[in-house]
MARLOVO-279097 format. One record per residue (C-alpha): y, x, z. Coordinates in pm, 1 decimal. Each point is the difference from the previous one (the first is absolute). Layout:
- Y|X|Z
...
REM end
This chain:
- -2565.8|-299.1|3122.0
- -150.1|-189.4|290.4
- 92.7|-20.6|366.7
- -336.7|-75.2|157.3
- -361.5|-48.1|-100.0
- -232.5|-151.5|262.7
- -262.6|-270.3|25.1
- 121.0|-320.6|165.9
- -204.6|78.6|310.3
- 138.2|353.9|27.5
- 355.8|-121.4|-52.7
- -35.7|-232.0|297.3
- -136.2|287.2|208.1
- 288.8|222.4|-103.3
- 244.3|-275.4|89.5
- -162.8|-53.4|340.3
- 85.8|362.1|78.8
- 365.8|-53.6|-101.9
- -36.6|253.5|-280.7
- 20.6|-212.9|-315.7
- 371.1|-82.9|-17.5
- 123.4|352.9|93.9
- -223.7|145.5|-268.7
- 123.2|-242.2|-266.4
- 360.8|65.5|101.2
- -46.7|377.0|-34.1
- -158.1|-37.7|-343.3
- 272.1|-243.5|-107.8
- 273.7|245.6|93.9
- -164.3|275.1|-201.2
- -36.1|-207.2|-317.4
- 322.1|-202.3|21.5
- 225.8|257.4|162.4
- 120.0|-249.8|262.4
- -128.4|-160.4|318.0
- -192.6|-324.8|-25.0
- 204.4|-292.5|132.7
- -95.8|-186.4|313.0
- -82.7|-293.5|-225.3
- -241.6|215.3|-199.9
- -162.5|136.6|315.9
- -47.7|-345.0|151.5
- -140.0|-124.7|-331.4
- -264.4|274.0|8.1
- -85.7|-74.1|360.4
- -30.4|-374.1|-61.6
- -107.8|-56.8|-360.5
- -244.4|289.0|-41.2
- -172.1|-85.1|326.3
- -22.7|-368.6|-101.6
- -160.9|86.8|-333.2
- -238.0|253.7|156.2
- -100.9|-254.0|266.0
- -77.0|-257.6|-268.6
- -215.9|247.3|-189.6
- -196.4|72.0|316.7
- -29.2|-374.5|72.0
- -137.9|-49.0|-351.5
- -264.4|263.9|64.6
- 175.8|239.3|-236.3
- 131.0|260.6|245.2
- -133.8|271.0|-232.0
- 250.2|-88.9|-273.9
- 244.7|286.8|-51.3
- 370.9|-71.3|46.5
- 225.6|231.3|-200.7
- 352.7|-55.5|129.8
- 315.2|40.9|-212.9
- -187.7|125.5|-305.1
- 160.4|91.2|-333.1
- -109.6|-236.6|-275.3
- -45.0|273.6|-263.5
- -94.3|366.6|2.9
- 329.3|109.0|-154.4
- 216.4|-196.0|243.5
- 312.6|187.4|108.4
- -47.1|116.7|358.6
- 348.7|33.3|142.1
- 283.0|-107.3|-231.0
- 130.9|-352.6|11.0
- -234.8|-273.9|106.7
- -355.8|74.9|-112.7
- -221.2|-299.8|-69.8
- -232.0|-27.1|298.3
- -264.7|-252.7|94.9
- 16.7|-104.3|366.7
- -378.2|25.6|32.2
- -278.5|69.6|-247.7
- -332.6|-131.1|129.8
- -293.5|191.4|-148.3
- -368.3|-86.0|29.1
- -310.3|-76.3|-203.9
- -36.5|-327.2|-187.1
- -297.7|-190.9|148.6
- -139.2|-113.2|-338.0
- 110.2|252.7|-259.5
- -20.4|306.2|230.6
- 309.9|152.2|-162.1
- 316.6|89.2|191.5
- 178.1|-309.1|125.0
- 374.2|19.6|63.6
- 251.7|-246.4|140.4
- 372.3|77.8|-11.0
- 176.0|-151.2|299.2
- 364.5|-88.6|67.8
- 53.7|-50.4|373.4
- 283.9|-235.2|99.8
- 108.3|-100.7|348.1
- 195.7|-294.7|-132.7
- -50.7|-324.8|191.2
- 183.9|-222.0|-248.2
- 154.8|30.1|-347.5
- 195.8|-219.9|-241.2
- 99.8|29.9|-363.8
- 336.8|141.5|-91.0
- 7.6|-238.2|-297.2
- -208.4|-312.4|-15.7
- -82.6|60.8|-363.5
- -125.5|355.5|51.1
- -305.0|98.0|206.7
- 57.0|376.9|-29.6
- 297.7|49.2|233.5
- -25.2|-84.6|369.0
- 218.1|-26.3|305.5
- -149.0|125.8|327.3
- 182.9|-93.8|321.0
- 148.9|305.3|168.9
- 2.5|208.6|-319.8
- 325.1|18.5|-194.1
- -123.2|105.0|-341.6
- -212.5|-220.5|-222.3
- -370.8|81.0|-19.0
- -238.9|-17.1|-292.2
- -318.7|-200.6|20.2
- -270.7|236.5|135.8
- -215.3|-75.4|-304.3
- 266.2|150.5|-226.2
- -12.1|322.2|202.9
- -377.5|-4.5|-16.0
- -2.1|-63.9|-373.9
- 188.1|322.8|-73.7
- -228.0|196.7|234.5
- -312.7|-167.6|-138.6
- 91.2|84.0|-359.6
- 74.6|362.6|91.5
- -304.0|38.4|223.8
- -243.3|-133.7|-262.0
- 155.0|198.2|-286.7
- -143.4|331.7|-127.3
- 266.7|170.5|213.2
- -134.7|-163.0|316.2
- -229.1|163.4|256.7
- -319.1|-106.5|-180.3
- 119.8|111.3|-346.2
- -96.2|-333.8|-153.9
- -364.8|24.4|117.1
- -194.1|-312.4|88.6
- 97.6|-145.9|337.7
- 87.5|-336.7|148.5
- 364.3|-48.2|89.3
- 209.7|-281.4|142.0
- 282.5|-45.5|242.0
- 154.7|-228.4|258.3
- 297.3|-48.6|225.7
- -74.3|-42.0|370.4
- 255.6|-188.4|212.4
- -173.9|2.5|336.2
- 301.5|-150.6|182.4
- 36.2|-295.4|-236.4
- -180.0|-329.8|-57.7
- -82.8|-147.3|-335.8
- 265.4|-268.5|45.7
- 277.5|242.6|104.9
- -40.8|204.7|-320.4
- -97.6|-285.4|-231.4
- 232.0|132.1|-270.4
- -219.3|308.0|-37.6
- -305.0|-202.8|-99.1
- 151.1|-292.7|-193.0
- -143.5|-78.6|-340.7
- 279.3|189.1|-176.0
- -47.4|319.1|208.0
- -122.4|315.7|-177.2
- -373.6|12.3|-65.7
- -255.1|271.4|-68.3
- -273.2|208.7|160.5
- 269.9|157.9|215.7
- 185.9|-318.2|103.0
- -198.0|-143.7|291.5
- 194.6|-79.6|319.0
- -153.8|-20.4|348.3
- 165.6|-132.0|315.1
- -109.1|-29.9|362.8
- -155.3|-343.7|-58.6
- -184.6|126.4|-308.8
- -166.4|281.3|194.2
- -351.6|-136.2|-43.8
- 50.1|-2.7|-376.0
- 120.9|361.1|20.0
- -311.1|103.2|195.2
- -222.1|-174.3|-252.7
- 174.1|164.8|-293.7
- -24.9|342.4|164.8
- -377.1|-48.1|25.0
- -7.7|-107.7|-365.4
- 189.2|306.7|-117.6
- -153.9|266.7|223.9
- -357.5|92.0|94.3
- -92.4|85.0|358.9
- -43.0|368.2|-84.0
- 83.8|258.0|-263.1
- 377.4|-3.6|48.0
- 22.6|369.9|91.4
- -173.1|96.4|-325.3
- 236.8|-207.8|-208.4
- 304.6|133.3|181.7
- -126.1|354.0|-56.4
- -30.1|-68.5|-372.4
- 357.6|-123.2|-1.3
- 128.2|304.7|191.0
- -184.4|232.4|-236.6
- 148.8|-171.3|-305.0
- 345.1|22.7|161.8
- -44.3|376.5|34.3
- 3.2|-10.4|379.1
- -356.5|132.1|4.5
- 35.0|285.7|-246.5
- -315.7|183.5|-104.6
- -15.4|334.2|186.9
- 154.3|274.7|-210.3
- -314.3|206.4|-60.5
- -215.8|-304.7|-71.1
- 253.7|-127.1|-253.2
- -0.7|332.3|-180.9
- -380.1|25.1|-11.2
- -20.3|-358.5|-122.6
- 242.5|78.7|-283.5
- -162.5|320.2|-124.2
- -112.1|-167.6|-320.2
- 321.9|-189.8|-57.0
- 372.8|58.8|-19.0
- 102.8|-224.4|288.4
- -9.4|136.5|352.6
- 194.1|-251.3|208.7
- 141.8|-347.8|-36.3
- 363.8|64.3|73.6
- 214.8|-264.3|168.0
- 368.4|-81.8|11.2
- 219.5|307.4|20.5
- -300.6|225.3|-62.4
- -41.8|-144.2|-348.7
- 373.5|24.3|-69.2
- -3.5|371.8|81.9
- -313.5|73.5|-204.4
- 127.8|-191.6|-302.9
- 333.7|182.3|15.2
- -167.3|342.6|14.6
- -222.3|-82.9|-298.3
- 289.8|-141.1|-199.9
- 214.1|305.3|73.4
- -285.7|231.9|-97.9
- -24.4|-175.0|-335.7
- 369.7|73.2|-63.5
- 42.8|356.9|125.5
- -335.0|157.4|-90.4
- -137.9|79.4|-345.2
- -257.1|-254.1|-113.7
- -321.8|179.8|-105.5
- -91.5|-305.0|-210.8
- 340.2|-4.3|-176.7
- 117.5|363.8|-24.8
- 279.3|-88.3|-245.4
- 185.9|-203.4|263.9
- 264.4|213.6|171.8
- 6.9|-71.4|375.8
- 302.3|-21.5|227.2
- 50.5|354.7|130.4
- 122.1|-89.7|350.6
- -184.0|123.6|307.4
- -91.7|-283.2|237.9
- -97.4|-0.3|366.8
- -140.5|-309.0|172.8
- 58.2|-1.3|375.5
- -221.0|-262.6|164.9
- 33.9|-40.3|376.5
- -201.1|-223.3|230.3
- -181.6|-5.9|331.7
- -369.0|49.9|66.5
- -210.2|-248.7|-192.4
- 266.5|-119.9|-243.8
- -214.0|106.1|-296.1
- 150.6|333.0|-103.2
- -337.7|160.7|-76.3
- -119.4|-316.6|-173.1
- 295.3|18.6|-240.0
- -44.7|372.6|-54.9
- -370.6|-22.6|-77.2
- 48.8|-301.6|-224.2
- 270.6|162.4|-213.5
- -208.1|320.0|-14.9
- -291.8|-194.3|-147.7
- 216.7|-186.9|-249.2
- 195.0|307.2|-114.3
- -324.0|196.6|-47.6
- -136.2|-289.0|-205.5
- 304.0|44.1|-227.7
- -85.7|365.9|-52.4
- 273.2|139.5|229.6
- -44.4|318.1|201.6
- 23.0|-105.3|364.7
- -60.9|167.2|333.7
- -4.2|-156.6|343.2
- 136.5|233.1|269.1
- -4.6|-35.1|376.6
- 69.2|208.9|307.7
- -311.3|-131.9|174.9
- -334.2|182.5|-20.9
- -174.6|-299.0|157.7
- 132.1|-245.7|-258.3
- -74.6|225.5|-296.2
- -337.1|97.7|144.4
- -104.3|-362.4|39.1
- 93.1|-76.5|-360.6
- -154.0|312.7|-145.9
- -319.5|12.3|202.8
- -79.7|-369.9|20.5
- 153.0|-173.5|-300.2
- -17.6|303.3|-227.4
- -339.6|130.5|105.4
- -159.1|182.2|-292.9
- 297.3|-57.5|-230.2
- 194.3|321.8|-33.9
- 254.7|-141.0|-244.2
- 88.3|-282.6|237.4
- 19.2|231.2|304.0
- 236.3|237.8|-175.2
- 258.5|-273.3|-56.5
- 60.9|0.9|377.8
- 186.6|297.2|137.4
- 248.7|115.6|263.7
- 377.3|37.5|14.9
- -46.3|376.2|25.3
- -178.4|18.3|-337.7
- 316.1|21.1|-210.8
- 161.2|331.4|98.4
- -44.0|85.2|-369.0
- 82.8|-297.6|-227.6
- -291.1|-121.1|-212.8
- 12.8|86.5|-369.5
- 38.7|-238.4|-167.9
- 180.2|-216.1|255.2
- -177.4|-304.7|133.5
- 109.9|-337.6|-126.3
- -7.3|-150.7|349.1
- -37.9|144.2|349.0
- -69.1|-251.0|278.0
- 87.7|132.4|346.8
- -157.0|-206.6|277.5
- 95.9|43.1|366.6
- 314.0|183.8|-108.5
- 119.5|-0.1|361.5
- -242.5|292.0|33.9
- 195.3|221.3|-241.9
- 51.4|352.3|134.2
- 309.7|213.3|-26.5
- -191.1|255.7|-208.5
- -350.4|31.2|-145.2
- -170.5|269.2|205.7
- -344.8|98.5|121.0
- -127.8|282.3|215.9
- -273.7|51.1|-260.3
- 244.8|58.7|-288.4
- 139.5|331.6|-117.1
- 377.5|45.7|45.0
- 63.4|-53.4|-371.2
- -192.1|-331.7|12.1
- 219.7|-153.3|270.8
- 263.9|-254.6|-91.5
- 356.6|128.9|-3.4
- 194.4|-326.6|-22.7
- -20.0|-353.4|142.4
- -341.0|-158.0|-55.3
- 163.3|-319.1|-127.5
- 158.8|199.3|-284.8
- -342.3|130.9|-102.8
- -130.1|-356.1|-23.5
- 297.2|-119.1|-204.3
- -39.4|295.4|-237.4
- -367.5|-81.9|-63.4
- 39.9|-324.7|-197.0
- 236.7|-220.8|-198.2
- -52.0|-303.1|224.4
- -52.5|35.3|376.2
- -94.2|-276.5|242.4
- 47.8|57.9|373.1
- -150.7|-227.3|267.6
- 115.7|60.1|355.0
- 31.0|-143.6|348.7
- 233.0|205.7|216.7
- -161.0|-157.8|306.3
- -324.6|187.9|-70.3
- 123.8|357.8|5.8
- -205.8|166.7|276.1
- 62.7|373.8|-36.8
- 321.7|194.1|58.6
- -19.9|164.0|-343.7
- -26.7|-334.8|-182.2
- 342.0|-47.6|-158.3
- -59.2|-284.6|-246.5
- 280.7|-256.1|17.6
- 167.0|-231.5|-248.6
- 318.9|208.2|16.2
- -188.8|323.7|-67.8
- -155.0|-148.1|-315.5
- 330.1|-149.9|-119.0
- 178.2|334.1|40.3
- -276.2|182.0|-189.5
- 5.6|-259.7|-279.6
- 373.6|56.4|-38.4
- -61.3|375.5|-37.2
- -248.3|-76.8|-277.8
- 235.8|-250.0|-167.5
- -258.7|-274.6|49.3
- 61.0|-372.9|31.3
- -122.9|-134.7|337.4
- -143.3|-352.7|8.7
- -51.1|-113.0|363.5
- -233.2|-275.8|122.8
- -82.1|-117.2|349.9
- -332.2|-167.6|86.9
- -25.2|-248.1|288.1
- -312.5|-209.2|-51.8
- -275.5|105.9|238.0
- -352.8|50.6|-136.9
- -158.0|219.2|266.1
- -75.8|-115.5|355.4
- -135.5|-328.4|-135.4
- 332.5|-73.2|-167.4
- 155.0|-38.4|344.7
- 356.5|125.8|-14.4
- 29.7|-134.4|355.3
- -252.6|260.4|113.3
- 177.7|286.7|-176.7
- 333.8|-103.9|153.4
- -164.4|-31.3|342.4
- -141.6|353.5|-24.0
- 338.8|143.3|-99.3
- 171.9|-179.2|286.9
- -273.5|104.7|244.4
- 36.7|367.9|-87.7
- 377.5|-2.3|-22.5
- 2.1|83.8|-371.6
- 255.6|-283.1|-32.7
- 262.9|-123.0|243.8
- -171.1|-338.2|36.9
- -118.5|-79.3|352.2
- -381.8|-7.4|27.0
- -121.8|-349.2|79.7
- -337.4|-151.7|71.0
- -238.9|-1.3|-293.0
- -17.7|-344.8|-161.7
- -334.3|-43.5|-178.8
- 47.0|-122.3|-357.3
- -357.0|-27.1|-125.7
- 54.8|297.6|-233.9
- -23.1|298.7|231.8
- -168.9|50.2|336.7
- 83.1|238.3|286.7
- -178.2|69.2|325.0
- 19.7|262.0|273.5
- -318.7|167.9|126.0
- -48.2|94.9|364.7
- -193.8|318.2|-79.8
- -60.6|228.7|-297.7
- -366.6|-101.4|21.5
- 100.0|-362.9|-54.4
- 219.9|93.3|-296.6
- -280.6|196.6|-163.1
- -251.6|-276.9|63.9
- 225.4|-253.7|-173.8
- 58.2|219.4|-305.9
- -366.5|104.6|-29.7
- -122.6|-358.8|31.8
- 225.2|-110.2|-285.8
- -96.5|289.7|-225.4
- -371.1|-58.7|61.9
- 51.4|-368.5|-83.0
- 160.5|81.5|-336.8
- 370.9|57.1|55.1
- 182.0|328.8|-55.9
- 141.8|174.9|302.8
- 115.9|327.7|149.6
- 127.3|139.4|329.4
- 325.0|195.9|-5.5
- 212.3|161.6|269.5
- 330.6|162.2|75.7
- -20.4|379.7|-22.0
- -44.0|34.8|378.5
- -294.0|241.5|27.6
- -66.5|349.7|-136.7
- -183.2|10.3|-331.3
- -287.9|246.9|-28.7
- -121.5|129.8|-334.3
- -377.0|-34.7|-69.7
- -197.3|244.2|217.6
- -285.2|233.1|-89.9
- -229.2|13.7|-299.0
- -102.4|-360.0|56.2
- 369.8|-100.5|-21.5
- -10.7|-201.7|320.8
- 287.7|-237.1|75.6
- 138.6|37.8|351.7
- 69.8|-326.8|184.7
- 371.7|70.1|44.6
- 116.8|-357.5|59.1
- -85.7|-49.7|367.3
- 86.3|-307.6|205.0
- -191.1|-1.2|327.3
- -370.8|18.2|-82.9
- 60.2|-110.4|-361.7
- 3.7|299.0|-237.6
- 27.8|-6.6|-380.7
- 87.7|260.7|-265.8
- 295.9|-10.7|-233.2
- -87.0|-37.4|-367.0
- -122.1|335.8|-132.1
- 269.9|259.7|-68.8
- -207.4|120.0|-290.1
- -30.3|-1.2|-378.4
- -376.4|-56.0|18.1
- -252.1|-205.5|195.5
- -75.0|98.0|358.2
- -281.1|-54.6|248.4
- -166.1|-344.3|-17.6
- 153.4|-54.4|-345.5
- 350.4|-46.8|142.1
- 223.3|-22.7|-309.9
- 294.4|230.6|-74.1
- 342.5|-131.2|97.5
- 108.5|-92.9|-351.7
- -270.8|-268.8|-25.7
- -45.7|-87.6|369.0
- 180.0|-329.5|-60.7
- -253.9|-127.7|-253.4
- -327.5|179.5|72.6
- -268.6|-202.2|174.0
- -45.7|275.3|262.1
- 368.2|3.6|95.4
- -23.5|-264.9|271.5
- -114.8|245.6|266.6
- 320.8|204.6|-15.3
- 360.0|-77.7|90.7
- 268.0|16.2|-269.5
- 368.9|75.5|37.9
- 312.7|-92.3|-192.2
- -54.6|278.7|-254.9
- -344.8|-125.4|-102.5
- 79.6|-372.5|21.8
- 335.6|-28.4|-174.3
- -12.4|-205.0|-319.7
- -341.9|-154.6|78.4
- -122.8|-322.2|158.8
- -303.6|-160.8|164.0
- -85.6|-353.6|114.5
- 0.9|108.3|366.0
- 182.1|297.8|146.2
- -26.3|126.3|356.6
- 313.8|188.5|107.8
- -16.0|232.6|299.4
- 346.3|65.0|141.8
- 19.2|320.9|200.1
- 247.3|137.5|250.2
- 246.4|113.2|-265.7
- 159.9|-347.4|18.8
- -15.2|-195.5|325.8
- 191.1|-298.3|133.9
- 213.4|44.3|308.4
- 203.3|-302.9|102.3
- 188.6|-129.2|-301.5
- -26.6|311.4|-215.8
- -241.3|237.3|-167.8
- -41.3|352.0|133.9
- -116.4|277.7|-233.5
- -197.9|301.4|118.9
- -113.0|331.3|-141.3
- -338.0|124.1|121.8
- -123.5|342.2|104.0
- -335.3|154.4|-87.1
- -259.1|147.4|235.3
- -223.4|277.6|-131.1
- -372.8|-18.9|69.8
- -274.3|260.7|20.0
- -127.4|-101.1|-344.6
- 195.3|170.7|-281.9
- 212.7|-240.3|-205.5
- -39.6|-290.5|242.8
- 294.6|-128.7|202.5
- 55.9|-285.6|240.7
- 298.4|-191.3|133.9
- 202.8|170.7|272.8
- 292.0|-245.5|-15.2
- -40.3|-334.1|-186.1
- 226.7|-62.4|-296.2
- 27.2|90.6|-367.6
- -207.5|288.7|-138.5
- 119.4|-40.0|-359.0
- 80.7|352.5|-120.7
- 249.2|-146.4|-247.1
- 226.7|-130.9|279.6
- 5.0|294.6|241.0
- 302.2|43.2|222.9
- 114.9|294.8|-203.9
- 6.2|-195.4|-324.6
- 155.8|-336.5|97.1
- 238.8|-113.7|273.0
- -75.8|-288.3|237.4
- 162.2|-272.1|-212.3
- -183.2|107.0|-314.0
- -322.6|31.8|198.7
- 35.3|-361.1|122.1
- 72.6|-123.5|-354.2
- -306.5|171.2|-146.2
- -232.6|-130.3|273.4
- 130.7|-355.3|-49.0
- -56.0|27.9|-374.8
- -350.9|138.5|47.2
- -105.9|-299.4|210.4
- 172.3|-232.2|-245.8
- -225.6|139.5|-273.2
- -313.1|-24.6|217.0
- 70.6|-357.2|109.3
- 47.7|-122.2|-357.3
- -333.5|119.3|-142.9
- -195.8|-322.0|68.4
- -20.5|-299.3|-232.5
- -148.2|-242.4|255.8
- 7.2|131.5|355.6
- 143.2|283.8|208.8
- -153.4|97.0|334.7
- 235.1|198.0|225.7
- -79.6|220.9|296.4
- 235.7|226.4|194.7
- -116.9|281.0|225.2
- 290.6|-90.3|230.5
- -54.3|-298.0|232.9
- 366.1|-108.7|9.5
- 17.6|6.8|-378.8
- -325.7|-192.2|-24.3
- 135.1|-268.5|234.1
- 317.2|-22.1|-209.4
- -201.7|-46.3|-319.9
- -219.1|-264.1|161.9
- 304.5|-194.4|113.7
- 138.2|-5.6|-355.8
- -327.7|-70.5|-179.8
- -140.6|-262.8|234.8
- -355.7|-127.3|1.2
- -221.5|133.3|-272.9
- -173.1|-310.4|-128.0
- 103.1|-349.3|-100.3
- -315.4|-185.7|-102.3
- -113.7|150.7|-332.3
- 323.6|181.9|-76.9
- -142.0|342.9|82.6
- -98.1|112.1|-351.7
- -341.3|140.6|81.3
- -236.3|20.3|-294.3
- -201.5|-293.7|129.7
- 316.1|-212.6|38.6
- 121.8|66.5|-353.9
- -72.8|-248.6|-277.3
- -241.9|122.3|-265.8
- 286.3|53.5|-246.4
- 155.6|251.8|238.0
- -318.8|203.1|48.7
- 59.7|218.6|-301.9
- -238.3|296.9|-0.5
- 160.4|333.0|-86.0
- -104.3|135.1|-335.1
- -225.5|302.9|-47.0
- 146.5|326.0|-118.3
- -45.6|29.4|-378.8
- -296.7|212.3|-98.5
- 52.4|347.2|-139.7
- 106.1|-29.0|-360.3
- 93.6|-367.4|18.0
- 314.0|-78.3|-191.2
- 15.2|352.8|-143.4
- 282.1|24.9|-251.8
- 219.1|-261.4|-162.7
- -13.5|-152.7|-342.3
- 312.9|-11.6|-211.9
- 60.8|-352.5|121.9
- 18.9|130.6|355.1
- -329.1|-146.9|125.1
- -246.8|230.5|166.1
- -332.6|61.2|-169.3
- -310.4|-105.8|184.6
- -245.8|247.7|145.7
- -319.6|-4.0|195.2
- 18.3|60.6|373.5
- -165.9|327.2|95.5
- 65.6|-15.2|372.4
- -128.7|-227.3|274.6
- 222.5|-292.8|88.8
- 229.0|66.6|294.4
- 206.6|-281.9|140.9
- 327.1|31.1|183.7
- -49.6|17.2|375.8
REM end
């Protein structure tokens, strides 16, 4: 948990635009479930600005200020009163060149006295009824937690200290805080207004003039706020059993699944042990980026290492295609462990030990295909087929991401099916945000913007974790995304389904430039199972293939995936008029060229949400959800563009100016630690097969290296 991460200089800039306190208040309400008091707001406005100004005066404006930060990684987020540090200052130590951290307690007290003359720990502050503890005692508890193995640096080498800053007081007015019998330690320094020069000197001693962004990035990565991209993490782990470092509730869920599996499934290493015969269903719900896939892939790896039979099912061709074609390139055994919800019309024999169902909101009513014979079609609910396929079933779903009218996956649907199968349901809800730079503020802002929740959309408050900007033209959006990809970031352009979609044309399999905005024309990603003209990749791997940047993706090819930068083109299916969104269905215009159509009336061209299949309310819900998916694909920055001028003006008013000093996370602005190159696809044959211990055997690469993007 943290409320804000900015350099001292950027915090002052944010404050000068009257955006700092509203942002902190919004974040506070989310984490604490109540509004910040006027006292808290005024403390932010006064104390944070005073500390930031002193850092700038000391020539240390680059030092990162992490406001209201949890002292340990496993700190409770909402219940009770979580232990928070007012400010964590992060930079580079000028001599040792390791991370340098100062934990800061900010107090606006002007005078204090002891409650008891014999005790220095309890204080009376004029105007405050309850007794207060000496700030050093607060800092001691935070210091011990922060520097422990459970802290953000996991016990690694770094410099750490702490101090209380009473910028309204003088040394004489708070003498009791610094008497000889006051608490002592690396965390117990006290600064007042007349000791400001000493504070500036000590800031220079503890922090170098540069390098703070790198050290803060290391801290964010160790806190799990900068999770390794899903595909990179899987490639990295191909020779090991660990895929992801799970955090908080993620780890609780994974541990519970593994423990339950050990009780209800036969143990291949101890066949004489009789397992519990109960059927168990795990129902894990959570929004985009809460780590559902990370948990699923981690437990898959660990269960396979134990010798269990496991399959990982999804309703998304794009997600499965990315895993199979990029991570599992050349490894048939690995690829075959990933499948689709529709693959279990006939139960496997023998039954699987575990079936992991990701994106379960995409469950269909029945398993059908126009390519199947009548006898191959499913006859009952698809969820029943999945429950009948294994002894232990794990469902991951986010009801806010259902984007097709025939997607019926809900928590209630799964609970009802589990009852029919006499299975015990174990529910979990994930809240911690790991996508979108770990910025839950961004995810909440997107939901409010689109009307997915009832919360009123407010102005975007930059938090140093996620960046948003609005482009004036599609050319500008493409230029931004291309520049970042060429520099080393990952990126894609996606759009609402607001233009016809032409299948590849002719023997050369040419892609028609269907997405047309003025003079700017680009093709959709290829509606094809094979490569097209100019090596345009098939849709199932468009998201990860290096040649995919030239085409525009949609919700069906982007769902479940992420990139550093994502450009989102909003079409005329959802436009702003006054204080509400208006939803439109488009009409096609035939052209002289067979198979090619244009726009007659702007709006939605998604064949899944035609007027005959969904009513207006359902149409609006599905369009909102589609843009919610598209706007939560980025891990660092989202660039928005709307084809509608009024909508574009509305977005600009909410987002504000694009750049605050170095906050725009361009590749050149990122610290070295954040410039993580994406890993090459494994060579054909690499990791082929598993040993009995679960580790994959090595193999020589027989294919040229191909990197993501």
